[in-house]
Legacy VTK file of the C-alpha trace (Angstrom):
# vtk DataFile Version 3.0
C-alpha trace
ASCII
DATASET POLYDATA
POINTS 269 float
16.451 23.889 5.781
15.782 20.427 7.268
14.606 17.494 5.152
11.189 17.637 6.780
10.863 21.367 5.966
11.980 20.698 2.412
9.356 17.954 2.075
6.698 20.299 3.397
7.736 22.930 0.857
7.405 20.353 -1.923
3.983 19.391 -0.641
2.862 23.037 -0.687
4.226 23.405 -4.212
2.399 20.463 -5.718
-0.637 20.491 -3.429
-1.821 17.771 -1.041
-0.646 14.387 -2.308
-0.814 10.913 -0.864
2.730 10.081 -1.972
4.040 12.562 0.562
1.688 11.274 3.271
2.668 7.626 2.884
6.348 8.492 2.615
6.190 10.282 5.979
4.194 7.429 7.533
6.730 4.812 6.408
9.743 6.865 7.496
8.165 7.649 10.894
7.302 3.978 11.465
10.807 2.760 10.663
12.370 5.414 12.889
10.353 4.367 15.955
11.842 2.084 18.565
10.262 -1.332 18.934
8.237 -1.508 22.131
6.440 -4.726 21.220
8.545 -7.928 21.356
8.591 -10.345 18.440
6.650 -13.614 18.905
8.613 -16.729 19.914
10.541 -18.378 17.101
8.449 -21.565 17.216
5.306 -19.577 16.447
6.667 -18.561 13.040
5.510 -20.428 9.948
7.702 -23.379 9.066
8.481 -24.960 5.719
10.071 -23.710 2.517
8.755 -20.373 1.295
8.280 -19.448 -2.367
11.080 -17.372 -3.939
11.011 -13.661 -3.132
8.456 -14.112 -0.339
8.770 -12.975 3.297
11.221 -10.368 2.078
11.228 -8.154 5.190
14.204 -9.224 7.269
14.744 -9.840 10.984
15.715 -6.236 11.744
12.084 -5.371 12.398
9.841 -6.782 15.097
6.795 -8.825 14.134
4.532 -5.934 15.152
6.414 -3.419 13.016
6.548 -5.835 10.070
2.788 -6.290 10.090
2.175 -2.579 10.458
4.571 -1.849 7.580
2.871 -4.435 5.355
-0.535 -2.909 6.080
0.767 0.573 5.361
2.353 -0.512 2.084
-0.851 -2.275 0.958
-2.876 0.849 1.679
-0.363 2.988 -0.174
-0.466 0.763 -3.283
-4.256 1.010 -3.533
-4.343 4.760 -2.921
-1.341 5.647 -5.058
-2.546 3.485 -7.955
-5.793 5.426 -7.970
-3.906 8.729 -7.945
-1.696 7.670 -10.851
-4.711 6.410 -12.829
-6.395 9.794 -12.422
-3.405 11.407 -14.125
-3.309 8.936 -17.002
-6.100 10.422 -19.118
-4.892 14.066 -18.882
-1.358 12.899 -19.738
-2.570 10.866 -22.712
-4.791 13.691 -24.012
-1.920 16.145 -23.702
0.363 13.831 -25.647
-2.266 13.432 -28.367
-2.671 17.191 -28.703
1.106 17.627 -28.947
1.200 14.954 -31.674
-1.638 16.683 -33.508
0.073 20.062 -33.409
3.411 18.552 -34.411
1.784 16.791 -37.379
0.038 20.005 -38.400
3.300 21.956 -38.240
5.197 19.314 -40.249
2.486 19.245 -42.892
2.560 23.015 -43.217
6.340 22.834 -43.786
5.818 20.235 -46.522
3.128 22.409 -48.104
5.439 25.456 -48.063
8.245 23.424 -49.649
5.889 22.427 -52.450
5.029 26.081 -53.039
8.719 27.050 -53.208
9.616 24.198 -55.532
6.701 24.707 -57.940
5.597 28.352 -57.731
3.748 28.238 -61.060
1.997 24.967 -60.417
-1.533 25.238 -59.192
-1.666 23.588 -55.796
-4.713 22.045 -54.280
-6.050 24.194 -51.429
-6.498 22.142 -48.301
-7.883 23.087 -44.945
-5.769 22.090 -41.934
-8.264 19.370 -41.033
-8.363 17.888 -44.528
-4.587 18.038 -44.815
-4.021 16.427 -41.457
-6.480 13.666 -42.146
-4.306 12.607 -45.085
-1.143 12.765 -42.995
0.124 9.448 -41.628
0.750 10.747 -38.098
-2.673 12.296 -37.871
-4.289 9.096 -39.127
-2.687 7.253 -36.228
-3.703 10.020 -33.857
-7.308 9.995 -35.023
-7.695 6.351 -34.084
-7.162 7.142 -30.407
-8.498 10.684 -30.009
-11.738 12.359 -31.053
-11.623 16.124 -31.560
-14.917 18.006 -31.343
-15.787 20.926 -33.632
-15.074 23.628 -31.056
-11.608 22.274 -30.263
-10.957 21.755 -33.958
-11.719 25.432 -34.611
-9.173 26.588 -32.032
-6.574 24.102 -33.248
-6.973 25.308 -36.826
-7.028 29.042 -36.070
-5.034 29.486 -32.845
-2.559 26.643 -33.032
0.362 28.669 -31.631
-1.594 29.786 -28.563
-2.934 26.260 -28.050
0.602 24.889 -28.342
1.782 27.253 -25.592
-1.058 26.154 -23.289
-0.437 22.475 -24.017
3.307 22.878 -23.394
2.689 24.619 -20.065
0.189 21.967 -18.972
2.553 19.209 -20.093
5.364 20.734 -18.043
3.079 20.886 -14.998
2.180 17.220 -15.419
5.833 16.277 -15.819
6.701 18.208 -12.667
3.953 16.494 -10.679
4.931 13.048 -11.933
8.569 13.797 -11.195
7.639 14.813 -7.660
5.630 11.600 -7.205
8.518 9.522 -8.522
10.909 11.196 -6.090
8.592 10.483 -3.147
8.318 6.843 -4.218
12.101 6.544 -4.539
12.482 7.826 -0.981
9.929 5.299 0.294
11.830 2.453 -1.377
15.158 3.735 -0.051
13.671 3.671 3.461
12.064 0.227 3.248
14.489 -1.921 1.217
17.476 -1.754 3.618
15.253 -3.709 6.042
14.811 -6.604 3.611
16.444 -9.973 4.206
19.436 -11.032 2.090
18.434 -12.494 -1.254
19.244 -16.198 -1.588
21.534 -17.689 -4.238
18.573 -19.318 -6.021
16.679 -16.032 -6.007
19.678 -14.292 -7.561
19.780 -16.938 -10.283
16.074 -16.484 -10.968
16.439 -12.701 -10.966
19.275 -12.994 -13.500
16.998 -15.027 -15.761
14.139 -12.529 -15.388
16.438 -9.636 -16.321
17.661 -11.478 -19.407
14.040 -11.914 -20.533
13.283 -8.177 -20.303
12.511 -6.278 -23.521
15.497 -4.333 -24.831
13.871 -0.968 -24.012
13.843 -1.880 -20.296
17.501 -2.874 -20.018
18.660 0.745 -19.742
16.498 1.215 -16.633
18.124 -1.878 -15.104
21.526 -0.263 -15.646
20.277 2.990 -14.114
19.081 1.187 -10.967
22.441 -0.560 -10.583
24.469 2.615 -11.113
22.212 4.626 -8.805
23.249 2.459 -5.848
26.940 2.208 -6.649
29.519 4.383 -4.948
31.372 4.804 -8.255
29.007 6.346 -10.804
29.505 4.613 -14.152
28.762 6.367 -17.422
25.652 4.885 -19.041
27.064 5.566 -22.505
29.614 2.784 -22.086
29.223 -0.953 -21.641
28.063 -1.944 -18.160
28.754 -5.315 -16.555
26.287 -6.404 -13.882
27.296 -9.153 -11.478
24.391 -9.801 -9.117
26.701 -11.503 -6.636
28.570 -8.226 -6.187
25.578 -5.881 -5.994
24.122 -4.730 -2.691
21.038 -6.375 -1.259
19.060 -3.154 -1.711
19.982 -3.057 -5.411
18.918 -6.680 -5.873
15.462 -6.058 -4.419
15.071 -2.856 -6.437
15.838 -4.848 -9.577
13.388 -7.563 -8.627
10.498 -5.158 -8.075
11.286 -3.354 -11.310
11.189 -6.633 -13.236
7.893 -7.479 -11.520
6.457 -4.090 -12.487
7.436 -4.609 -16.139
5.837 -8.053 -16.147
2.574 -6.737 -14.666
2.532 -3.868 -17.174
2.887 -6.369 -20.045
-0.051 -8.392 -18.716
-2.206 -5.289 -18.415
-1.269 -4.208 -21.940
-2.201 -7.623 -23.337
-5.696 -7.261 -21.865
LINES 1 270
269 0 1 2 3 4 5 6 7 8 9 10 11 12 13 14 15 16 17 18 19 20 21 22 23 24 25 26 27 28 29 30 31 32 33 34 35 36 37 38 39 40 41 42 43 44 45 46 47 48 49 50 51 52 53 54 55 56 57 58 59 60 61 62 63 64 65 66 67 68 69 70 71 72 73 74 75 76 77 78 79 80 81 82 83 84 85 86 87 88 89 90 91 92 93 94 95 96 97 98 99 100 101 102 103 104 105 106 107 108 109 110 111 112 113 114 115 116 117 118 119 120 121 122 123 124 125 126 127 128 129 130 131 132 133 134 135 136 137 138 139 140 141 142 143 144 145 146 147 148 149 150 151 152 153 154 155 156 157 158 159 160 161 162 163 164 165 166 167 168 169 170 171 172 173 174 175 176 177 178 179 180 181 182 183 184 185 186 187 188 189 190 191 192 193 194 195 196 197 198 199 200 201 202 203 204 205 206 207 208 209 210 211 212 213 214 215 216 217 218 219 220 221 222 223 224 225 226 227 228 229 230 231 232 233 234 235 236 237 238 239 240 241 242 243 244 245 246 247 248 249 250 251 252 253 254 255 256 257 258 259 260 261 262 263 264 265 266 267 268
C-alpha cells in the first residue's frame, strides 16, 4: 500500500480531519517544481533580523515561501480550533476517571475497615457522602459539577460507566495520537527547508532549554534521539551538543521550547 493510500485509510478511520488536509497541502506544495522565479536579491529586506526569524531557507522560491507561510498560518488557526474542541471532552473524561478511581479506592478502604474491625459498628455512608470526604474527590469537585442523574448512574452502575469512559478515553487517545502523527509529518516535511541556525541562535536555544521545567526535559531528549541515526536509550544519561545536532533537530527543539513558553503564559492567565 502506498503512503497516500495509507493516509487515506487513516482519514477514513478517524473521519474527516483538517490535520490530514493541511499535511497533504504542505507535502504537495513542497513537491512541486518552482515555475515562478525568486525576486532579485536587491529587492530583499536588508538589515539584521531578529533571532529565529526568516527561518525558511533559500531552497524555496519567494513565491513558494509566501504560499507556504500562508498555508501554515491557516493551518495554525484551524488546527488550534480543532484541538480546543477536544479539550473539554478530554478534561471531562479525565475527571470521570478520577471520580471512579477515588470511589474504588474508598470502597477498598471501607472493606479493609470491615475486615479489621468486624464487631465494631461502622458508620454507613453513601458513595456520594464517602467521596465528598475523600481528598481526591474534594479536588475533583472543585473542577467538575456532577448533576443528580449522572450521580445516580455513577453510584449504582459504576462498573458499566467505567467501561464506557475507558472506551471513550481510548477513542480520544487514538484521535489525538493520529493528529500528533499528522503534525509530525508536516514538521518533517517543512523543517528540512529551513536555513541553518546561526551560532548566536544556538547559544540562545541552549539557554532556553536550560530554563525549561524539569518535566519538559525528557521531551527535549526524545526530540534529539528521534532524529539521530543511533537510537539512544532514554533510561541512561544523554549528552546534547547543539553544535553536533542536525539543523532539523535544532529547529524542532526551538519550536518545542516556544510552545512550552506559550503554554506557561496561557496557564498564568
